[in-house]
Short mmCIF file of the C-alpha atoms (twelve columns), coordinates in Angstrom:
data_MODEL
# 
_entry.id   MODEL 
# 
loop_
_atom_site.group_PDB 
_atom_site.id 
_atom_site.type_symbol 
_atom_site.label_atom_id 
_atom_site.label_alt_id 
_atom_site.label_comp_id 
_atom_site.label_asym_id 
_atom_site.label_seq_id 
_atom_site.Cartn_x 
_atom_site.Cartn_y 
_atom_site.Cartn_z 
_atom_site.pdbx_PDB_model_num 
ATOM 1   C CA . MET A 1   0.000   0.000   0.000   1 
ATOM 2   C CA . ILE A 2   1.315   3.450   -0.924  1 
ATOM 3   C CA . LYS A 3   1.959   5.637   2.145   1 
ATOM 4   C CA . SER A 4   0.955   9.288   2.319   1 
ATOM 5   C CA . LYS A 5   4.549   10.218  3.210   1 
ATOM 6   C CA . ASP A 6   5.547   9.156   -0.316  1 
ATOM 7   C CA . ILE A 7   3.020   11.444  -2.043  1 
ATOM 8   C CA . SER A 8   3.186   15.065  -3.168  1 
ATOM 9   C CA . VAL A 9   -0.205  16.616  -3.871  1 
ATOM 10  C CA . VAL A 10  -0.181  19.365  -6.490  1 
ATOM 11  C CA . VAL A 11  -3.195  21.611  -5.972  1 
ATOM 12  C CA . GLN A 12  -3.333  23.800  -9.061  1 
ATOM 13  C CA . GLY A 13  -5.412  26.682  -10.309 1 
ATOM 14  C CA . ALA A 14  -7.054  29.842  -9.050  1 
ATOM 15  C CA . ILE A 15  -7.842  30.141  -5.341  1 
ATOM 16  C CA . HIS A 16  -11.542 29.742  -4.541  1 
ATOM 17  C CA . ASN A 17  -12.825 31.484  -1.421  1 
ATOM 18  C CA . LYS A 18  -15.247 28.663  -0.629  1 
ATOM 19  C CA . PHE A 19  -13.443 25.581  -1.900  1 
ATOM 20  C CA . THR A 20  -9.637  25.768  -1.690  1 
ATOM 21  C CA . LYS A 21  -9.448  25.743  2.116   1 
ATOM 22  C CA . LYS A 22  -11.692 22.638  2.126   1 
ATOM 23  C CA . SER A 23  -9.481  21.053  -0.509  1 
ATOM 24  C CA . LEU A 24  -6.305  21.560  1.520   1 
ATOM 25  C CA . SER A 25  -7.853  20.400  4.805   1 
ATOM 26  C CA . SER A 26  -9.159  17.236  3.111   1 
ATOM 27  C CA . ILE A 27  -5.608  16.406  2.030   1 
ATOM 28  C CA . ARG A 28  -4.362  16.790  5.598   1 
ATOM 29  C CA . LYS A 29  -7.170  14.514  6.769   1 
ATOM 30  C CA . HIS A 30  -6.830  11.672  4.272   1 
ATOM 31  C CA . LEU A 31  -3.135  11.996  3.332   1 
ATOM 32  C CA . PRO A 32  -1.742  13.354  6.608   1 
ATOM 33  C CA . GLN A 33  1.956   13.047  5.759   1 
ATOM 34  C CA . ALA A 34  1.719   14.149  2.134   1 
ATOM 35  C CA . GLU A 35  3.526   17.201  0.813   1 
ATOM 36  C CA . ILE A 36  1.046   19.864  -0.328  1 
ATOM 37  C CA . ILE A 37  2.150   22.081  -3.201  1 
ATOM 38  C CA . LEU A 38  -0.193  24.957  -3.949  1 
ATOM 39  C CA . SER A 39  0.431   26.233  -7.476  1 
ATOM 40  C CA . THR A 40  -1.522  29.383  -8.310  1 
ATOM 41  C CA . TRP A 41  -1.030  32.894  -9.762  1 
ATOM 42  C CA . GLU A 42  1.004   35.978  -8.980  1 
ATOM 43  C CA . GLY A 43  -0.800  38.476  -6.788  1 
ATOM 44  C CA . THR A 44  -3.045  35.852  -5.170  1 
ATOM 45  C CA . ASP A 45  -3.822  36.132  -1.459  1 
ATOM 46  C CA . VAL A 46  -2.784  32.783  0.054   1 
ATOM 47  C CA . SER A 47  -2.953  33.804  3.701   1 
ATOM 48  C CA . ASN A 48  -4.737  31.385  6.054   1 
ATOM 49  C CA . LEU A 49  -4.215  28.480  3.658   1 
ATOM 50  C CA . ASP A 50  -2.500  25.262  4.765   1 
ATOM 51  C CA . TYR A 51  0.284   24.213  2.368   1 
ATOM 52  C CA . ASP A 52  3.940   23.162  2.415   1 
ATOM 53  C CA . VAL A 53  5.134   24.761  -0.827  1 
ATOM 54  C CA . ILE A 54  3.653   27.781  -2.600  1 
ATOM 55  C CA . LEU A 55  4.150   28.680  -6.261  1 
ATOM 56  C CA . LEU A 56  2.925   32.010  -7.604  1 
ATOM 57  C CA . ASN A 57  3.133   31.571  -11.361 1 
ATOM 58  C CA . LYS A 58  2.825   34.169  -14.075 1 
ATOM 59  C CA . ASP A 59  -0.641  33.800  -15.615 1 
ATOM 60  C CA . PRO A 60  -0.382  32.852  -19.329 1 
ATOM 61  C CA . GLY A 61  -3.977  33.963  -19.870 1 
ATOM 62  C CA . ALA A 62  -6.866  32.344  -21.704 1 
ATOM 63  C CA . HIS A 63  -8.745  32.811  -24.978 1 
ATOM 64  C CA . VAL A 64  -12.412 32.567  -25.951 1 
ATOM 65  C CA . PHE A 65  -13.073 29.360  -27.882 1 
ATOM 66  C CA . ASP A 66  -16.833 29.302  -28.523 1 
ATOM 67  C CA . CYS A 67  -19.799 31.481  -29.363 1 
ATOM 68  C CA . ASN A 68  -20.907 31.547  -25.717 1 
ATOM 69  C CA . GLY A 69  -17.773 33.370  -24.618 1 
ATOM 70  C CA . ARG A 70  -16.206 30.469  -22.713 1 
ATOM 71  C CA . VAL A 71  -12.412 30.554  -22.437 1 
ATOM 72  C CA . GLN A 72  -9.824  27.845  -22.997 1 
ATOM 73  C CA . ASN A 73  -7.738  27.426  -19.801 1 
ATOM 74  C CA . GLN A 74  -5.376  24.718  -21.028 1 
ATOM 75  C CA . ASN A 75  -2.270  26.931  -20.876 1 
ATOM 76  C CA . ARG A 76  -3.073  27.959  -17.322 1 
ATOM 77  C CA . GLN A 77  -3.450  24.326  -16.355 1 
ATOM 78  C CA . ILE A 78  -0.187  23.346  -18.052 1 
ATOM 79  C CA . VAL A 79  1.811   26.103  -16.320 1 
ATOM 80  C CA . SER A 80  0.433   25.562  -12.811 1 
ATOM 81  C CA . THR A 81  0.543   21.749  -13.017 1 
ATOM 82  C CA . LYS A 82  3.973   21.431  -14.625 1 
ATOM 83  C CA . ASN A 83  5.627   23.849  -12.202 1 
ATOM 84  C CA . GLY A 84  3.941   22.148  -9.261  1 
ATOM 85  C CA . ILE A 85  5.144   18.682  -10.302 1 
ATOM 86  C CA . LYS A 86  8.694   19.981  -10.764 1 
ATOM 87  C CA . LYS A 87  8.689   21.151  -7.140  1 
ATOM 88  C CA . ALA A 88  7.468   17.787  -5.823  1 
ATOM 89  C CA . SER A 89  9.945   15.974  -3.584  1 
ATOM 90  C CA . ARG A 90  8.124   12.637  -3.253  1 
ATOM 91  C CA . LYS A 91  8.006   9.511   -5.430  1 
ATOM 92  C CA . TYR A 92  4.297   9.813   -6.292  1 
ATOM 93  C CA . VAL A 93  2.238   12.818  -7.326  1 
ATOM 94  C CA . LEU A 94  -1.498  13.409  -7.061  1 
ATOM 95  C CA . LYS A 95  -2.624  16.284  -9.281  1 
ATOM 96  C CA . ILE A 96  -5.966  17.904  -8.435  1 
ATOM 97  C CA . ARG A 97  -7.677  21.239  -9.030  1 
ATOM 98  C CA . SER A 98  -7.990  23.864  -6.314  1 
ATOM 99  C CA . ASP A 99  -11.765 23.280  -6.159  1 
ATOM 100 C CA . MET A 100 -11.526 19.544  -5.412  1 
ATOM 101 C CA . GLN A 101 -11.937 17.732  -2.108  1 
ATOM 102 C CA . ILE A 102 -10.470 14.336  -1.245  1 
ATOM 103 C CA . LEU A 103 -13.101 11.998  0.228   1 
ATOM 104 C CA . GLY A 104 -10.864 8.970   0.811   1 
ATOM 105 C CA . THR A 105 -7.908  6.996   -0.483  1 
ATOM 106 C CA . LYS A 106 -9.663  4.135   -2.244  1 
ATOM 107 C CA . PHE A 107 -7.983  5.167   -5.516  1 
ATOM 108 C CA . LEU A 108 -4.533  4.210   -4.194  1 
ATOM 109 C CA . HIS A 109 -5.514  0.513   -4.163  1 
ATOM 110 C CA . PHE A 110 -5.827  0.510   -7.963  1 
ATOM 111 C CA . PHE A 111 -2.331  1.776   -8.786  1 
ATOM 112 C CA . ASP A 112 -0.622  -1.637  -9.103  1 
ATOM 113 C CA . LYS A 113 -3.711  -3.609  -10.082 1 
ATOM 114 C CA . TYR A 114 -3.144  -3.991  -13.848 1 
ATOM 115 C CA . ASN A 115 0.321   -5.122  -14.893 1 
ATOM 116 C CA . ASP A 116 -0.060  -6.520  -18.410 1 
ATOM 117 C CA . TYR A 117 0.918   -4.335  -21.356 1 
ATOM 118 C CA . ASN A 118 1.224   -4.166  -25.096 1 
ATOM 119 C CA . ASN A 119 4.738   -2.742  -24.859 1 
ATOM 120 C CA . GLU A 120 4.637   -1.161  -28.321 1 
ATOM 121 C CA . PHE A 121 2.174   1.398   -26.950 1 
ATOM 122 C CA . LYS A 122 3.541   1.732   -23.417 1 
ATOM 123 C CA . ILE A 123 5.094   5.161   -22.821 1 
ATOM 124 C CA . LEU A 124 5.041   5.593   -19.046 1 
ATOM 125 C CA . LYS A 125 6.934   3.556   -16.462 1 
ATOM 126 C CA . LYS A 126 3.632   2.733   -14.749 1 
ATOM 127 C CA . ARG A 127 0.036   3.407   -15.680 1 
ATOM 128 C CA . ILE A 128 -1.360  6.582   -14.154 1 
ATOM 129 C CA . LEU A 129 -4.805  6.755   -12.537 1 
ATOM 130 C CA . ILE A 130 -7.386  8.953   -14.245 1 
ATOM 131 C CA . ASN A 131 -11.120 9.327   -13.686 1 
ATOM 132 C CA . SER A 132 -14.147 8.747   -15.874 1 
ATOM 133 C CA . LEU A 133 -15.312 12.363  -15.637 1 
ATOM 134 C CA . PHE A 134 -14.588 13.843  -19.098 1 
ATOM 135 C CA . THR A 135 -12.660 10.850  -20.366 1 
ATOM 136 C CA . ARG A 136 -14.666 10.606  -23.577 1 
ATOM 137 C CA . HIS A 137 -15.689 7.418   -25.291 1 
ATOM 138 C CA . SER A 138 -14.042 6.820   -28.661 1 
ATOM 139 C CA . GLU A 139 -16.608 4.462   -30.176 1 
ATOM 140 C CA . LYS A 140 -19.433 5.489   -32.475 1 
ATOM 141 C CA . THR A 141 -22.570 3.528   -31.539 1 
ATOM 142 C CA . TRP A 142 -26.354 3.905   -31.581 1 
ATOM 143 C CA . TRP A 143 -26.205 5.738   -28.254 1 
ATOM 144 C CA . ASN A 144 -23.102 7.767   -29.065 1 
ATOM 145 C CA . ASP A 145 -23.127 9.602   -32.383 1 
ATOM 146 C CA . LYS A 146 -20.354 12.025  -31.380 1 
ATOM 147 C CA . PRO A 147 -17.267 10.048  -30.300 1 
ATOM 148 C CA . PHE A 148 -14.100 11.832  -29.186 1 
ATOM 149 C CA . LEU A 149 -10.536 10.689  -29.713 1 
ATOM 150 C CA . PHE A 150 -7.529  11.349  -27.445 1 
ATOM 151 C CA . HIS A 151 -9.839  12.999  -24.882 1 
ATOM 152 C CA . THR A 152 -8.288  11.817  -21.602 1 
ATOM 153 C CA . SER A 153 -9.561  13.479  -18.437 1 
ATOM 154 C CA . ASP A 154 -7.145  16.002  -16.946 1 
ATOM 155 C CA . TRP A 155 -9.157  16.813  -13.797 1 
ATOM 156 C CA . MET A 156 -7.156  14.542  -11.497 1 
ATOM 157 C CA . MET A 157 -4.234  12.194  -12.001 1 
ATOM 158 C CA . PHE A 158 -2.119  9.977   -9.776  1 
ATOM 159 C CA . GLY A 159 1.140   8.247   -10.597 1 
ATOM 160 C CA . LEU A 160 4.895   8.336   -10.439 1 
ATOM 161 C CA . LYS A 161 6.305   11.866  -10.391 1 
ATOM 162 C CA . ASP A 162 8.402   11.213  -13.503 1 
ATOM 163 C CA . ASP A 163 5.385   9.936   -15.412 1 
ATOM 164 C CA . LEU A 164 3.177   12.894  -14.533 1 
ATOM 165 C CA . LEU A 165 5.984   15.274  -15.468 1 
ATOM 166 C CA . ASN A 166 6.295   13.470  -18.806 1 
ATOM 167 C CA . ILE A 167 2.609   14.201  -19.449 1 
ATOM 168 C CA . TRP A 168 2.600   17.832  -18.321 1 
ATOM 169 C CA . ASP A 169 6.024   19.068  -19.444 1 
ATOM 170 C CA . ILE A 170 4.704   20.142  -22.840 1 
ATOM 171 C CA . PRO A 171 4.679   23.389  -24.828 1 
ATOM 172 C CA . LEU A 172 1.848   25.838  -24.375 1 
ATOM 173 C CA . ALA A 173 -0.818  25.870  -27.043 1 
ATOM 174 C CA . PRO A 174 -0.127  28.593  -29.636 1 
ATOM 175 C CA . GLU A 175 -2.772  31.253  -29.188 1 
ATOM 176 C CA . PRO A 176 -5.064  32.563  -30.508 1 
ATOM 177 C CA . GLU A 177 -4.544  30.097  -33.386 1 
ATOM 178 C CA . THR A 178 -5.615  27.059  -31.334 1 
ATOM 179 C CA . SER A 179 -8.770  28.521  -29.806 1 
ATOM 180 C CA . GLN A 180 -9.791  30.238  -33.072 1 
ATOM 181 C CA . TYR A 181 -8.925  27.355  -35.416 1 
ATOM 182 C CA . PHE A 182 -12.327 26.858  -37.067 1 
ATOM 183 C CA . LYS A 183 -12.877 30.592  -37.374 1 
ATOM 184 C CA . ASN A 184 -9.671  30.690  -39.402 1 
ATOM 185 C CA . HIS A 185 -10.680 27.571  -41.395 1 
ATOM 186 C CA . PRO A 186 -14.365 28.123  -42.283 1 
ATOM 187 C CA . GLU A 187 -14.035 25.667  -45.181 1 
ATOM 188 C CA . ILE A 188 -13.769 22.719  -42.735 1 
ATOM 189 C CA . PRO A 189 -17.150 21.288  -41.602 1 
ATOM 190 C CA . HIS A 190 -17.466 21.565  -37.852 1 
ATOM 191 C CA . THR A 191 -19.915 21.857  -34.980 1 
ATOM 192 C CA . ASP A 192 -21.447 25.316  -34.997 1 
ATOM 193 C CA . GLY A 193 -20.312 27.578  -32.201 1 
ATOM 194 C CA . CYS A 194 -17.061 25.802  -31.285 1 
ATOM 195 C CA . TYR A 195 -13.925 27.357  -32.750 1 
ATOM 196 C CA . SER A 196 -11.180 25.438  -30.958 1 
ATOM 197 C CA . GLN A 197 -8.872  23.036  -32.798 1 
ATOM 198 C CA . TYR A 198 -8.838  20.681  -29.802 1 
ATOM 199 C CA . HIS A 199 -10.535 20.497  -26.444 1 
ATOM 200 C CA . ALA A 200 -8.134  21.208  -23.564 1 
ATOM 201 C CA . GLU A 201 -7.925  17.518  -22.589 1 
ATOM 202 C CA . GLN A 202 -7.080  16.593  -26.175 1 
ATOM 203 C CA . TYR A 203 -4.356  19.220  -26.569 1 
ATOM 204 C CA . ILE A 204 -2.616  18.049  -23.374 1 
ATOM 205 C CA . TRP A 205 -2.814  14.319  -24.173 1 
ATOM 206 C CA . LEU A 206 -1.848  14.755  -27.848 1 
ATOM 207 C CA . SER A 207 1.137   16.939  -26.922 1 
ATOM 208 C CA . PHE A 208 2.323   14.236  -24.529 1 
ATOM 209 C CA . LEU A 209 1.894   11.516  -27.177 1 
ATOM 210 C CA . ARG A 210 3.648   13.507  -29.898 1 
ATOM 211 C CA . LYS A 211 6.704   14.289  -27.810 1 
ATOM 212 C CA . ASN A 212 7.009   10.539  -27.118 1 
ATOM 213 C CA . GLY A 213 7.020   9.487   -30.753 1 
ATOM 214 C CA . PHE A 214 3.315   8.986   -31.501 1 
ATOM 215 C CA . ASN A 215 2.085   11.515  -34.051 1 
ATOM 216 C CA . PRO A 216 -1.464  10.620  -35.094 1 
ATOM 217 C CA . ASN A 217 -2.837  12.290  -38.198 1 
ATOM 218 C CA . TYR A 218 -5.368  14.193  -36.144 1 
ATOM 219 C CA . GLU A 219 -5.576  17.793  -37.301 1 
ATOM 220 C CA . HIS A 220 -8.689  18.741  -35.314 1 
ATOM 221 C CA . TRP A 221 -11.231 17.236  -32.934 1 
ATOM 222 C CA . GLU A 222 -13.949 16.592  -35.546 1 
ATOM 223 C CA . ILE A 223 -11.870 13.834  -37.203 1 
ATOM 224 C CA . HIS A 224 -12.738 10.197  -36.515 1 
ATOM 225 C CA . THR A 225 -11.455 7.079   -38.300 1 
ATOM 226 C CA . ASP A 226 -11.289 3.414   -37.301 1 
ATOM 227 C CA . GLU A 227 -7.485  3.507   -37.420 1 
ATOM 228 C CA . LEU A 228 -7.304  6.527   -35.113 1 
ATOM 229 C CA . LYS A 229 -9.860  4.982   -32.767 1 
ATOM 230 C CA . GLU A 230 -7.741  1.853   -32.358 1 
ATOM 231 C CA . LEU A 231 -4.608  3.931   -31.758 1 
ATOM 232 C CA . ASN A 232 -6.514  6.017   -29.207 1 
ATOM 233 C CA . ASP A 233 -7.644  2.896   -27.333 1 
ATOM 234 C CA . LEU A 234 -4.217  1.242   -27.388 1 
ATOM 235 C CA . LEU A 235 -2.486  4.332   -25.999 1 
ATOM 236 C CA . LEU A 236 -5.179  4.926   -23.395 1 
ATOM 237 C CA . VAL A 237 -5.273  1.395   -21.999 1 
ATOM 238 C CA . ASN A 238 -1.478  0.960   -21.922 1 
ATOM 239 C CA . ASN A 239 -0.786  4.219   -20.078 1 
ATOM 240 C CA . THR A 240 -3.788  4.806   -17.817 1 
ATOM 241 C CA . ILE A 241 -6.187  3.074   -15.437 1 
ATOM 242 C CA . LEU A 242 -9.681  4.505   -15.680 1 
ATOM 243 C CA . LEU A 243 -11.541 4.763   -12.350 1 
ATOM 244 C CA . GLU A 244 -15.155 5.718   -11.783 1 
ATOM 245 C CA . TYR A 245 -15.564 9.309   -10.625 1 
ATOM 246 C CA . LEU A 246 -16.393 9.557   -6.887  1 
ATOM 247 C CA . LYS A 247 -16.881 5.810   -6.380  1 
ATOM 248 C CA . GLU A 248 -13.346 4.611   -7.158  1 
ATOM 249 C CA . PHE A 249 -11.403 7.847   -7.638  1 
ATOM 250 C CA . ASP A 250 -12.912 9.232   -4.453  1 
ATOM 251 C CA . ILE A 251 -12.318 12.930  -5.043  1 
ATOM 252 C CA . ILE A 252 -15.144 15.382  -5.716  1 
ATOM 253 C CA . ASN A 253 -15.194 18.635  -7.631  1 
ATOM 254 C CA . LEU A 254 -16.864 21.067  -5.239  1 
ATOM 255 C CA . LYS A 255 -17.608 23.555  -7.993  1 
ATOM 256 C CA . TYR A 256 -19.563 20.967  -10.005 1 
ATOM 257 C CA . PRO A 257 -20.621 18.401  -7.355  1 
ATOM 258 C CA . LYS A 258 -23.323 16.803  -9.521  1 
ATOM 259 C CA . GLN A 259 -21.387 16.905  -12.784 1 
ATOM 260 C CA . LEU A 260 -21.312 13.508  -14.480 1 
ATOM 261 C CA . GLY A 261 -19.705 14.559  -17.739 1 
ATOM 262 C CA . ASN A 262 -21.446 15.249  -20.996 1 
ATOM 263 C CA . SER A 263 -22.190 12.358  -23.320 1 
ATOM 264 C CA . PRO A 264 -20.288 10.250  -24.187 1 
ATOM 265 C CA . THR A 265 -18.279 9.721   -20.989 1 
ATOM 266 C CA . MET A 266 -16.354 6.456   -20.771 1 
ATOM 267 C CA . HIS A 267 -17.148 4.003   -17.987 1 
ATOM 268 C CA . PRO A 268 -14.425 1.811   -16.379 1 
ATOM 269 C CA . ILE A 269 -16.099 -1.286  -17.811 1 
ATOM 270 C CA . HIS A 270 -15.171 -0.004  -21.283 1 
ATOM 271 C CA . TRP A 271 -11.552 0.417   -20.168 1 
ATOM 272 C CA . MET A 272 -11.574 -3.176  -18.857 1 
ATOM 273 C CA . GLN A 273 -12.880 -4.408  -22.195 1 
ATOM 274 C CA . MET A 274 -9.925  -2.677  -23.877 1 
ATOM 275 C CA . TYR A 275 -7.552  -4.200  -21.307 1 
ATOM 276 C CA . LYS A 276 -8.873  -7.678  -22.082 1 
ATOM 277 C CA . LYS A 277 -8.677  -7.065  -25.833 1 
ATOM 278 C CA . TYR A 278 -5.236  -5.463  -26.048 1 
ATOM 279 C CA . CYS A 279 -3.291  -6.453  -22.910 1 
ATOM 280 C CA . ASN A 280 -4.539  -9.690  -21.342 1 
ATOM 281 C CA . GLN A 281 -7.076  -11.877 -23.129 1 
ATOM 282 C CA . ASN A 282 -7.408  -14.048 -20.005 1 
ATOM 283 C CA . TYR A 283 -8.556  -11.134 -17.881 1 
ATOM 284 C CA . LYS A 284 -11.888 -11.817 -16.161 1 
ATOM 285 C CA . MET A 285 -14.294 -8.912  -15.797 1 
ATOM 286 C CA . PRO A 286 -15.305 -8.285  -12.157 1 
ATOM 287 C CA . LEU A 287 -18.783 -9.371  -11.133 1 
ATOM 288 C CA . LYS A 288 -19.488 -6.183  -9.172  1 
ATOM 289 C CA . TYR A 289 -20.893 -4.393  -12.228 1 
ATOM 290 C CA . ASP A 290 -24.568 -4.904  -11.445 1 
ATOM 291 C CA . TYR A 291 -27.531 -3.298  -13.193 1 
ATOM 292 C CA . VAL A 292 -26.749 0.135   -11.698 1 
ATOM 293 C CA . ASN A 293 -23.335 0.167   -13.332 1 
ATOM 294 C CA . ILE A 294 -24.815 -1.110  -16.579 1 
ATOM 295 C CA . PHE A 295 -27.136 1.879   -16.574 1 
ATOM 296 C CA . LYS A 296 -24.098 4.126   -16.126 1 
ATOM 297 C CA . ILE A 297 -22.244 2.802   -19.154 1 
ATOM 298 C CA . ASN A 298 -23.608 5.599   -21.297 1 
ATOM 299 C CA . ASN A 299 -25.405 8.855   -20.804 1 
ATOM 300 C CA . ARG A 300 -28.774 7.889   -22.261 1 
ATOM 301 C CA . LEU A 301 -29.167 4.802   -20.104 1 
ATOM 302 C CA . GLU A 302 -28.044 6.846   -17.146 1 
ATOM 303 C CA . HIS A 303 -30.823 9.339   -17.846 1 
ATOM 304 C CA . LEU A 304 -33.287 6.422   -18.093 1 
ATOM 305 C CA . HIS A 305 -32.170 5.192   -14.683 1 
ATOM 306 C CA . LYS A 306 -32.512 8.713   -13.259 1 
ATOM 307 C CA . HIS A 307 -36.073 9.100   -14.561 1 
ATOM 308 C CA . ILE A 308 -37.096 5.671   -13.272 1 
ATOM 309 C CA . HIS A 309 -35.717 6.687   -9.892  1 
ATOM 310 C CA . ASN A 310 -37.579 10.010  -10.031 1 
ATOM 311 C CA . PHE A 311 -40.792 8.162   -10.942 1 
ATOM 312 C CA . ILE A 312 -40.483 5.633   -8.120  1 
ATOM 313 C CA . THR A 313 -39.476 8.114   -5.398  1 
ATOM 314 C CA . PRO A 314 -42.886 9.825   -4.944  1 
ATOM 315 C CA . ILE A 315 -44.605 6.413   -4.960  1 
ATOM 316 C CA . ARG A 316 -42.325 5.266   -2.170  1 
ATOM 317 C CA . LYS A 317 -42.998 8.490   -0.282  1 
ATOM 318 C CA . PHE A 318 -46.766 8.022   -0.710  1 
ATOM 319 C CA . PHE A 319 -46.719 4.519   0.774   1 
ATOM 320 C CA . LYS A 320 -44.434 5.749   3.534   1 
ATOM 321 C CA . TRP A 321 -46.915 8.548   4.248   1 
ATOM 322 C CA . ILE A 322 -49.776 5.998   4.384   1 
ATOM 323 C CA . PHE A 323 -47.742 3.753   6.671   1 
ATOM 324 C CA . GLU A 324 -46.984 6.532   9.193   1 
ATOM 325 C CA . PRO A 325 -50.595 7.129   10.465  1 
ATOM 326 C CA . ILE A 326 -51.130 3.360   10.617  1 
ATOM 327 C CA . SER A 327 -47.978 3.093   12.705  1 
ATOM 328 C CA . ILE A 328 -49.142 5.950   14.959  1 
ATOM 329 C CA . LEU A 329 -52.511 4.250   15.490  1 
ATOM 330 C CA . TYR A 330 -50.881 0.858   16.117  1 
ATOM 331 C CA . TYR A 331 -48.477 2.134   18.766  1 
ATOM 332 C CA . ALA A 332 -51.162 4.352   20.355  1 
ATOM 333 C CA . ILE A 333 -53.466 1.330   20.767  1 
ATOM 334 C CA . LYS A 334 -50.569 -0.764  22.093  1 
ATOM 335 C CA . ILE A 335 -49.643 1.880   24.678  1 
ATOM 336 C CA . GLY A 336 -53.341 2.396   25.598  1 
ATOM 337 C CA . LEU A 337 -53.861 -1.332  26.192  1 
ATOM 338 C CA . ARG A 338 -50.749 -1.450  28.350  1 
ATOM 339 C CA . ILE A 339 -52.022 1.476   30.463  1 
ATOM 340 C CA . ILE A 340 -55.491 -0.106  30.811  1 
ATOM 341 C CA . THR A 341 -53.933 -3.429  31.826  1 
ATOM 342 C CA . ARG A 342 -51.775 -1.733  34.449  1 
ATOM 343 C CA . PHE A 343 -54.728 0.216   35.930  1 
ATOM 344 C CA . HIS A 344 -56.808 -2.939  35.923  1 
ATOM 345 C CA . ARG A 345 -54.148 -4.711  38.025  1 
ATOM 346 C CA . ILE A 346 -53.995 -1.767  40.459  1 
ATOM 347 C CA . PHE A 347 -57.768 -1.620  41.011  1 
ATOM 348 C CA . LYS A 348 -58.000 -5.403  41.230  1 
ATOM 349 C CA . ARG A 349 -55.796 -5.290  44.330  1 
# 
């Protein structure tokens, strides 16, 4: 079992008045001997925050990438994460955002669980742990007509320091070219309203792959071919372990506590299917994936499960409401009979 004394926790991003203090205190609670590295921006007030190392980075800024005015923060994440990892003094690094709270350490038990590889596609010394939130599914199916390639979640990661540094020590995205790509290439068919060449998760993962010798012919995020899908799956399963958000990777994003990821988010059972296909054909799928997990395999079935639950809940409440007055009457009669019996005994004397 990995000890907290061997872990550096990189808490990166802007300081949140409501969330960052909770984030840091949760690390002290669940990883009491871990080194906490707070990596944020110049000019930030960090008084009354509990950390071991502070980094005040120069803000690289962000650029609008869609018609709703949202900004692409990938360069901010690269700077704060990379510099934080470089300062880490422990063997292992947990990277989280400054609005995340650790709920437990269940995730640590998965680090050495899968040890079979297809070495041709193995880049890292050991697989890193990632979570299902915003790790997008690569397969085009009846329930998923918009698959994403090379879209590996960057919200939280755990692994060897050297491996995480390999992922995050990458060049910043050239701006505004990256965030305005489709505006500058109107001849390319694309989803209306999104101008960015890649989503932030894709830019980070692709930059890591390309610096390690894998250069997929993937000019922008709208591309999807069977060859690229297979390459995506091979690289994902040989360099990561996908854990279910909250349940296995027991860390919550306080800013978006109910966020489950937009369709199509990958479920760990899909990762296990890839592991069996590409790494160990004798691997036996765990039996714990009951009907609830089956519902969570894709977004539409998850919505079905949610609506069934919403439908059943008031029915359960109705029967509970009916049961309560019956229970009151039952216990009132029982108490009354006991009182009558006692008085009867007294007067009988």
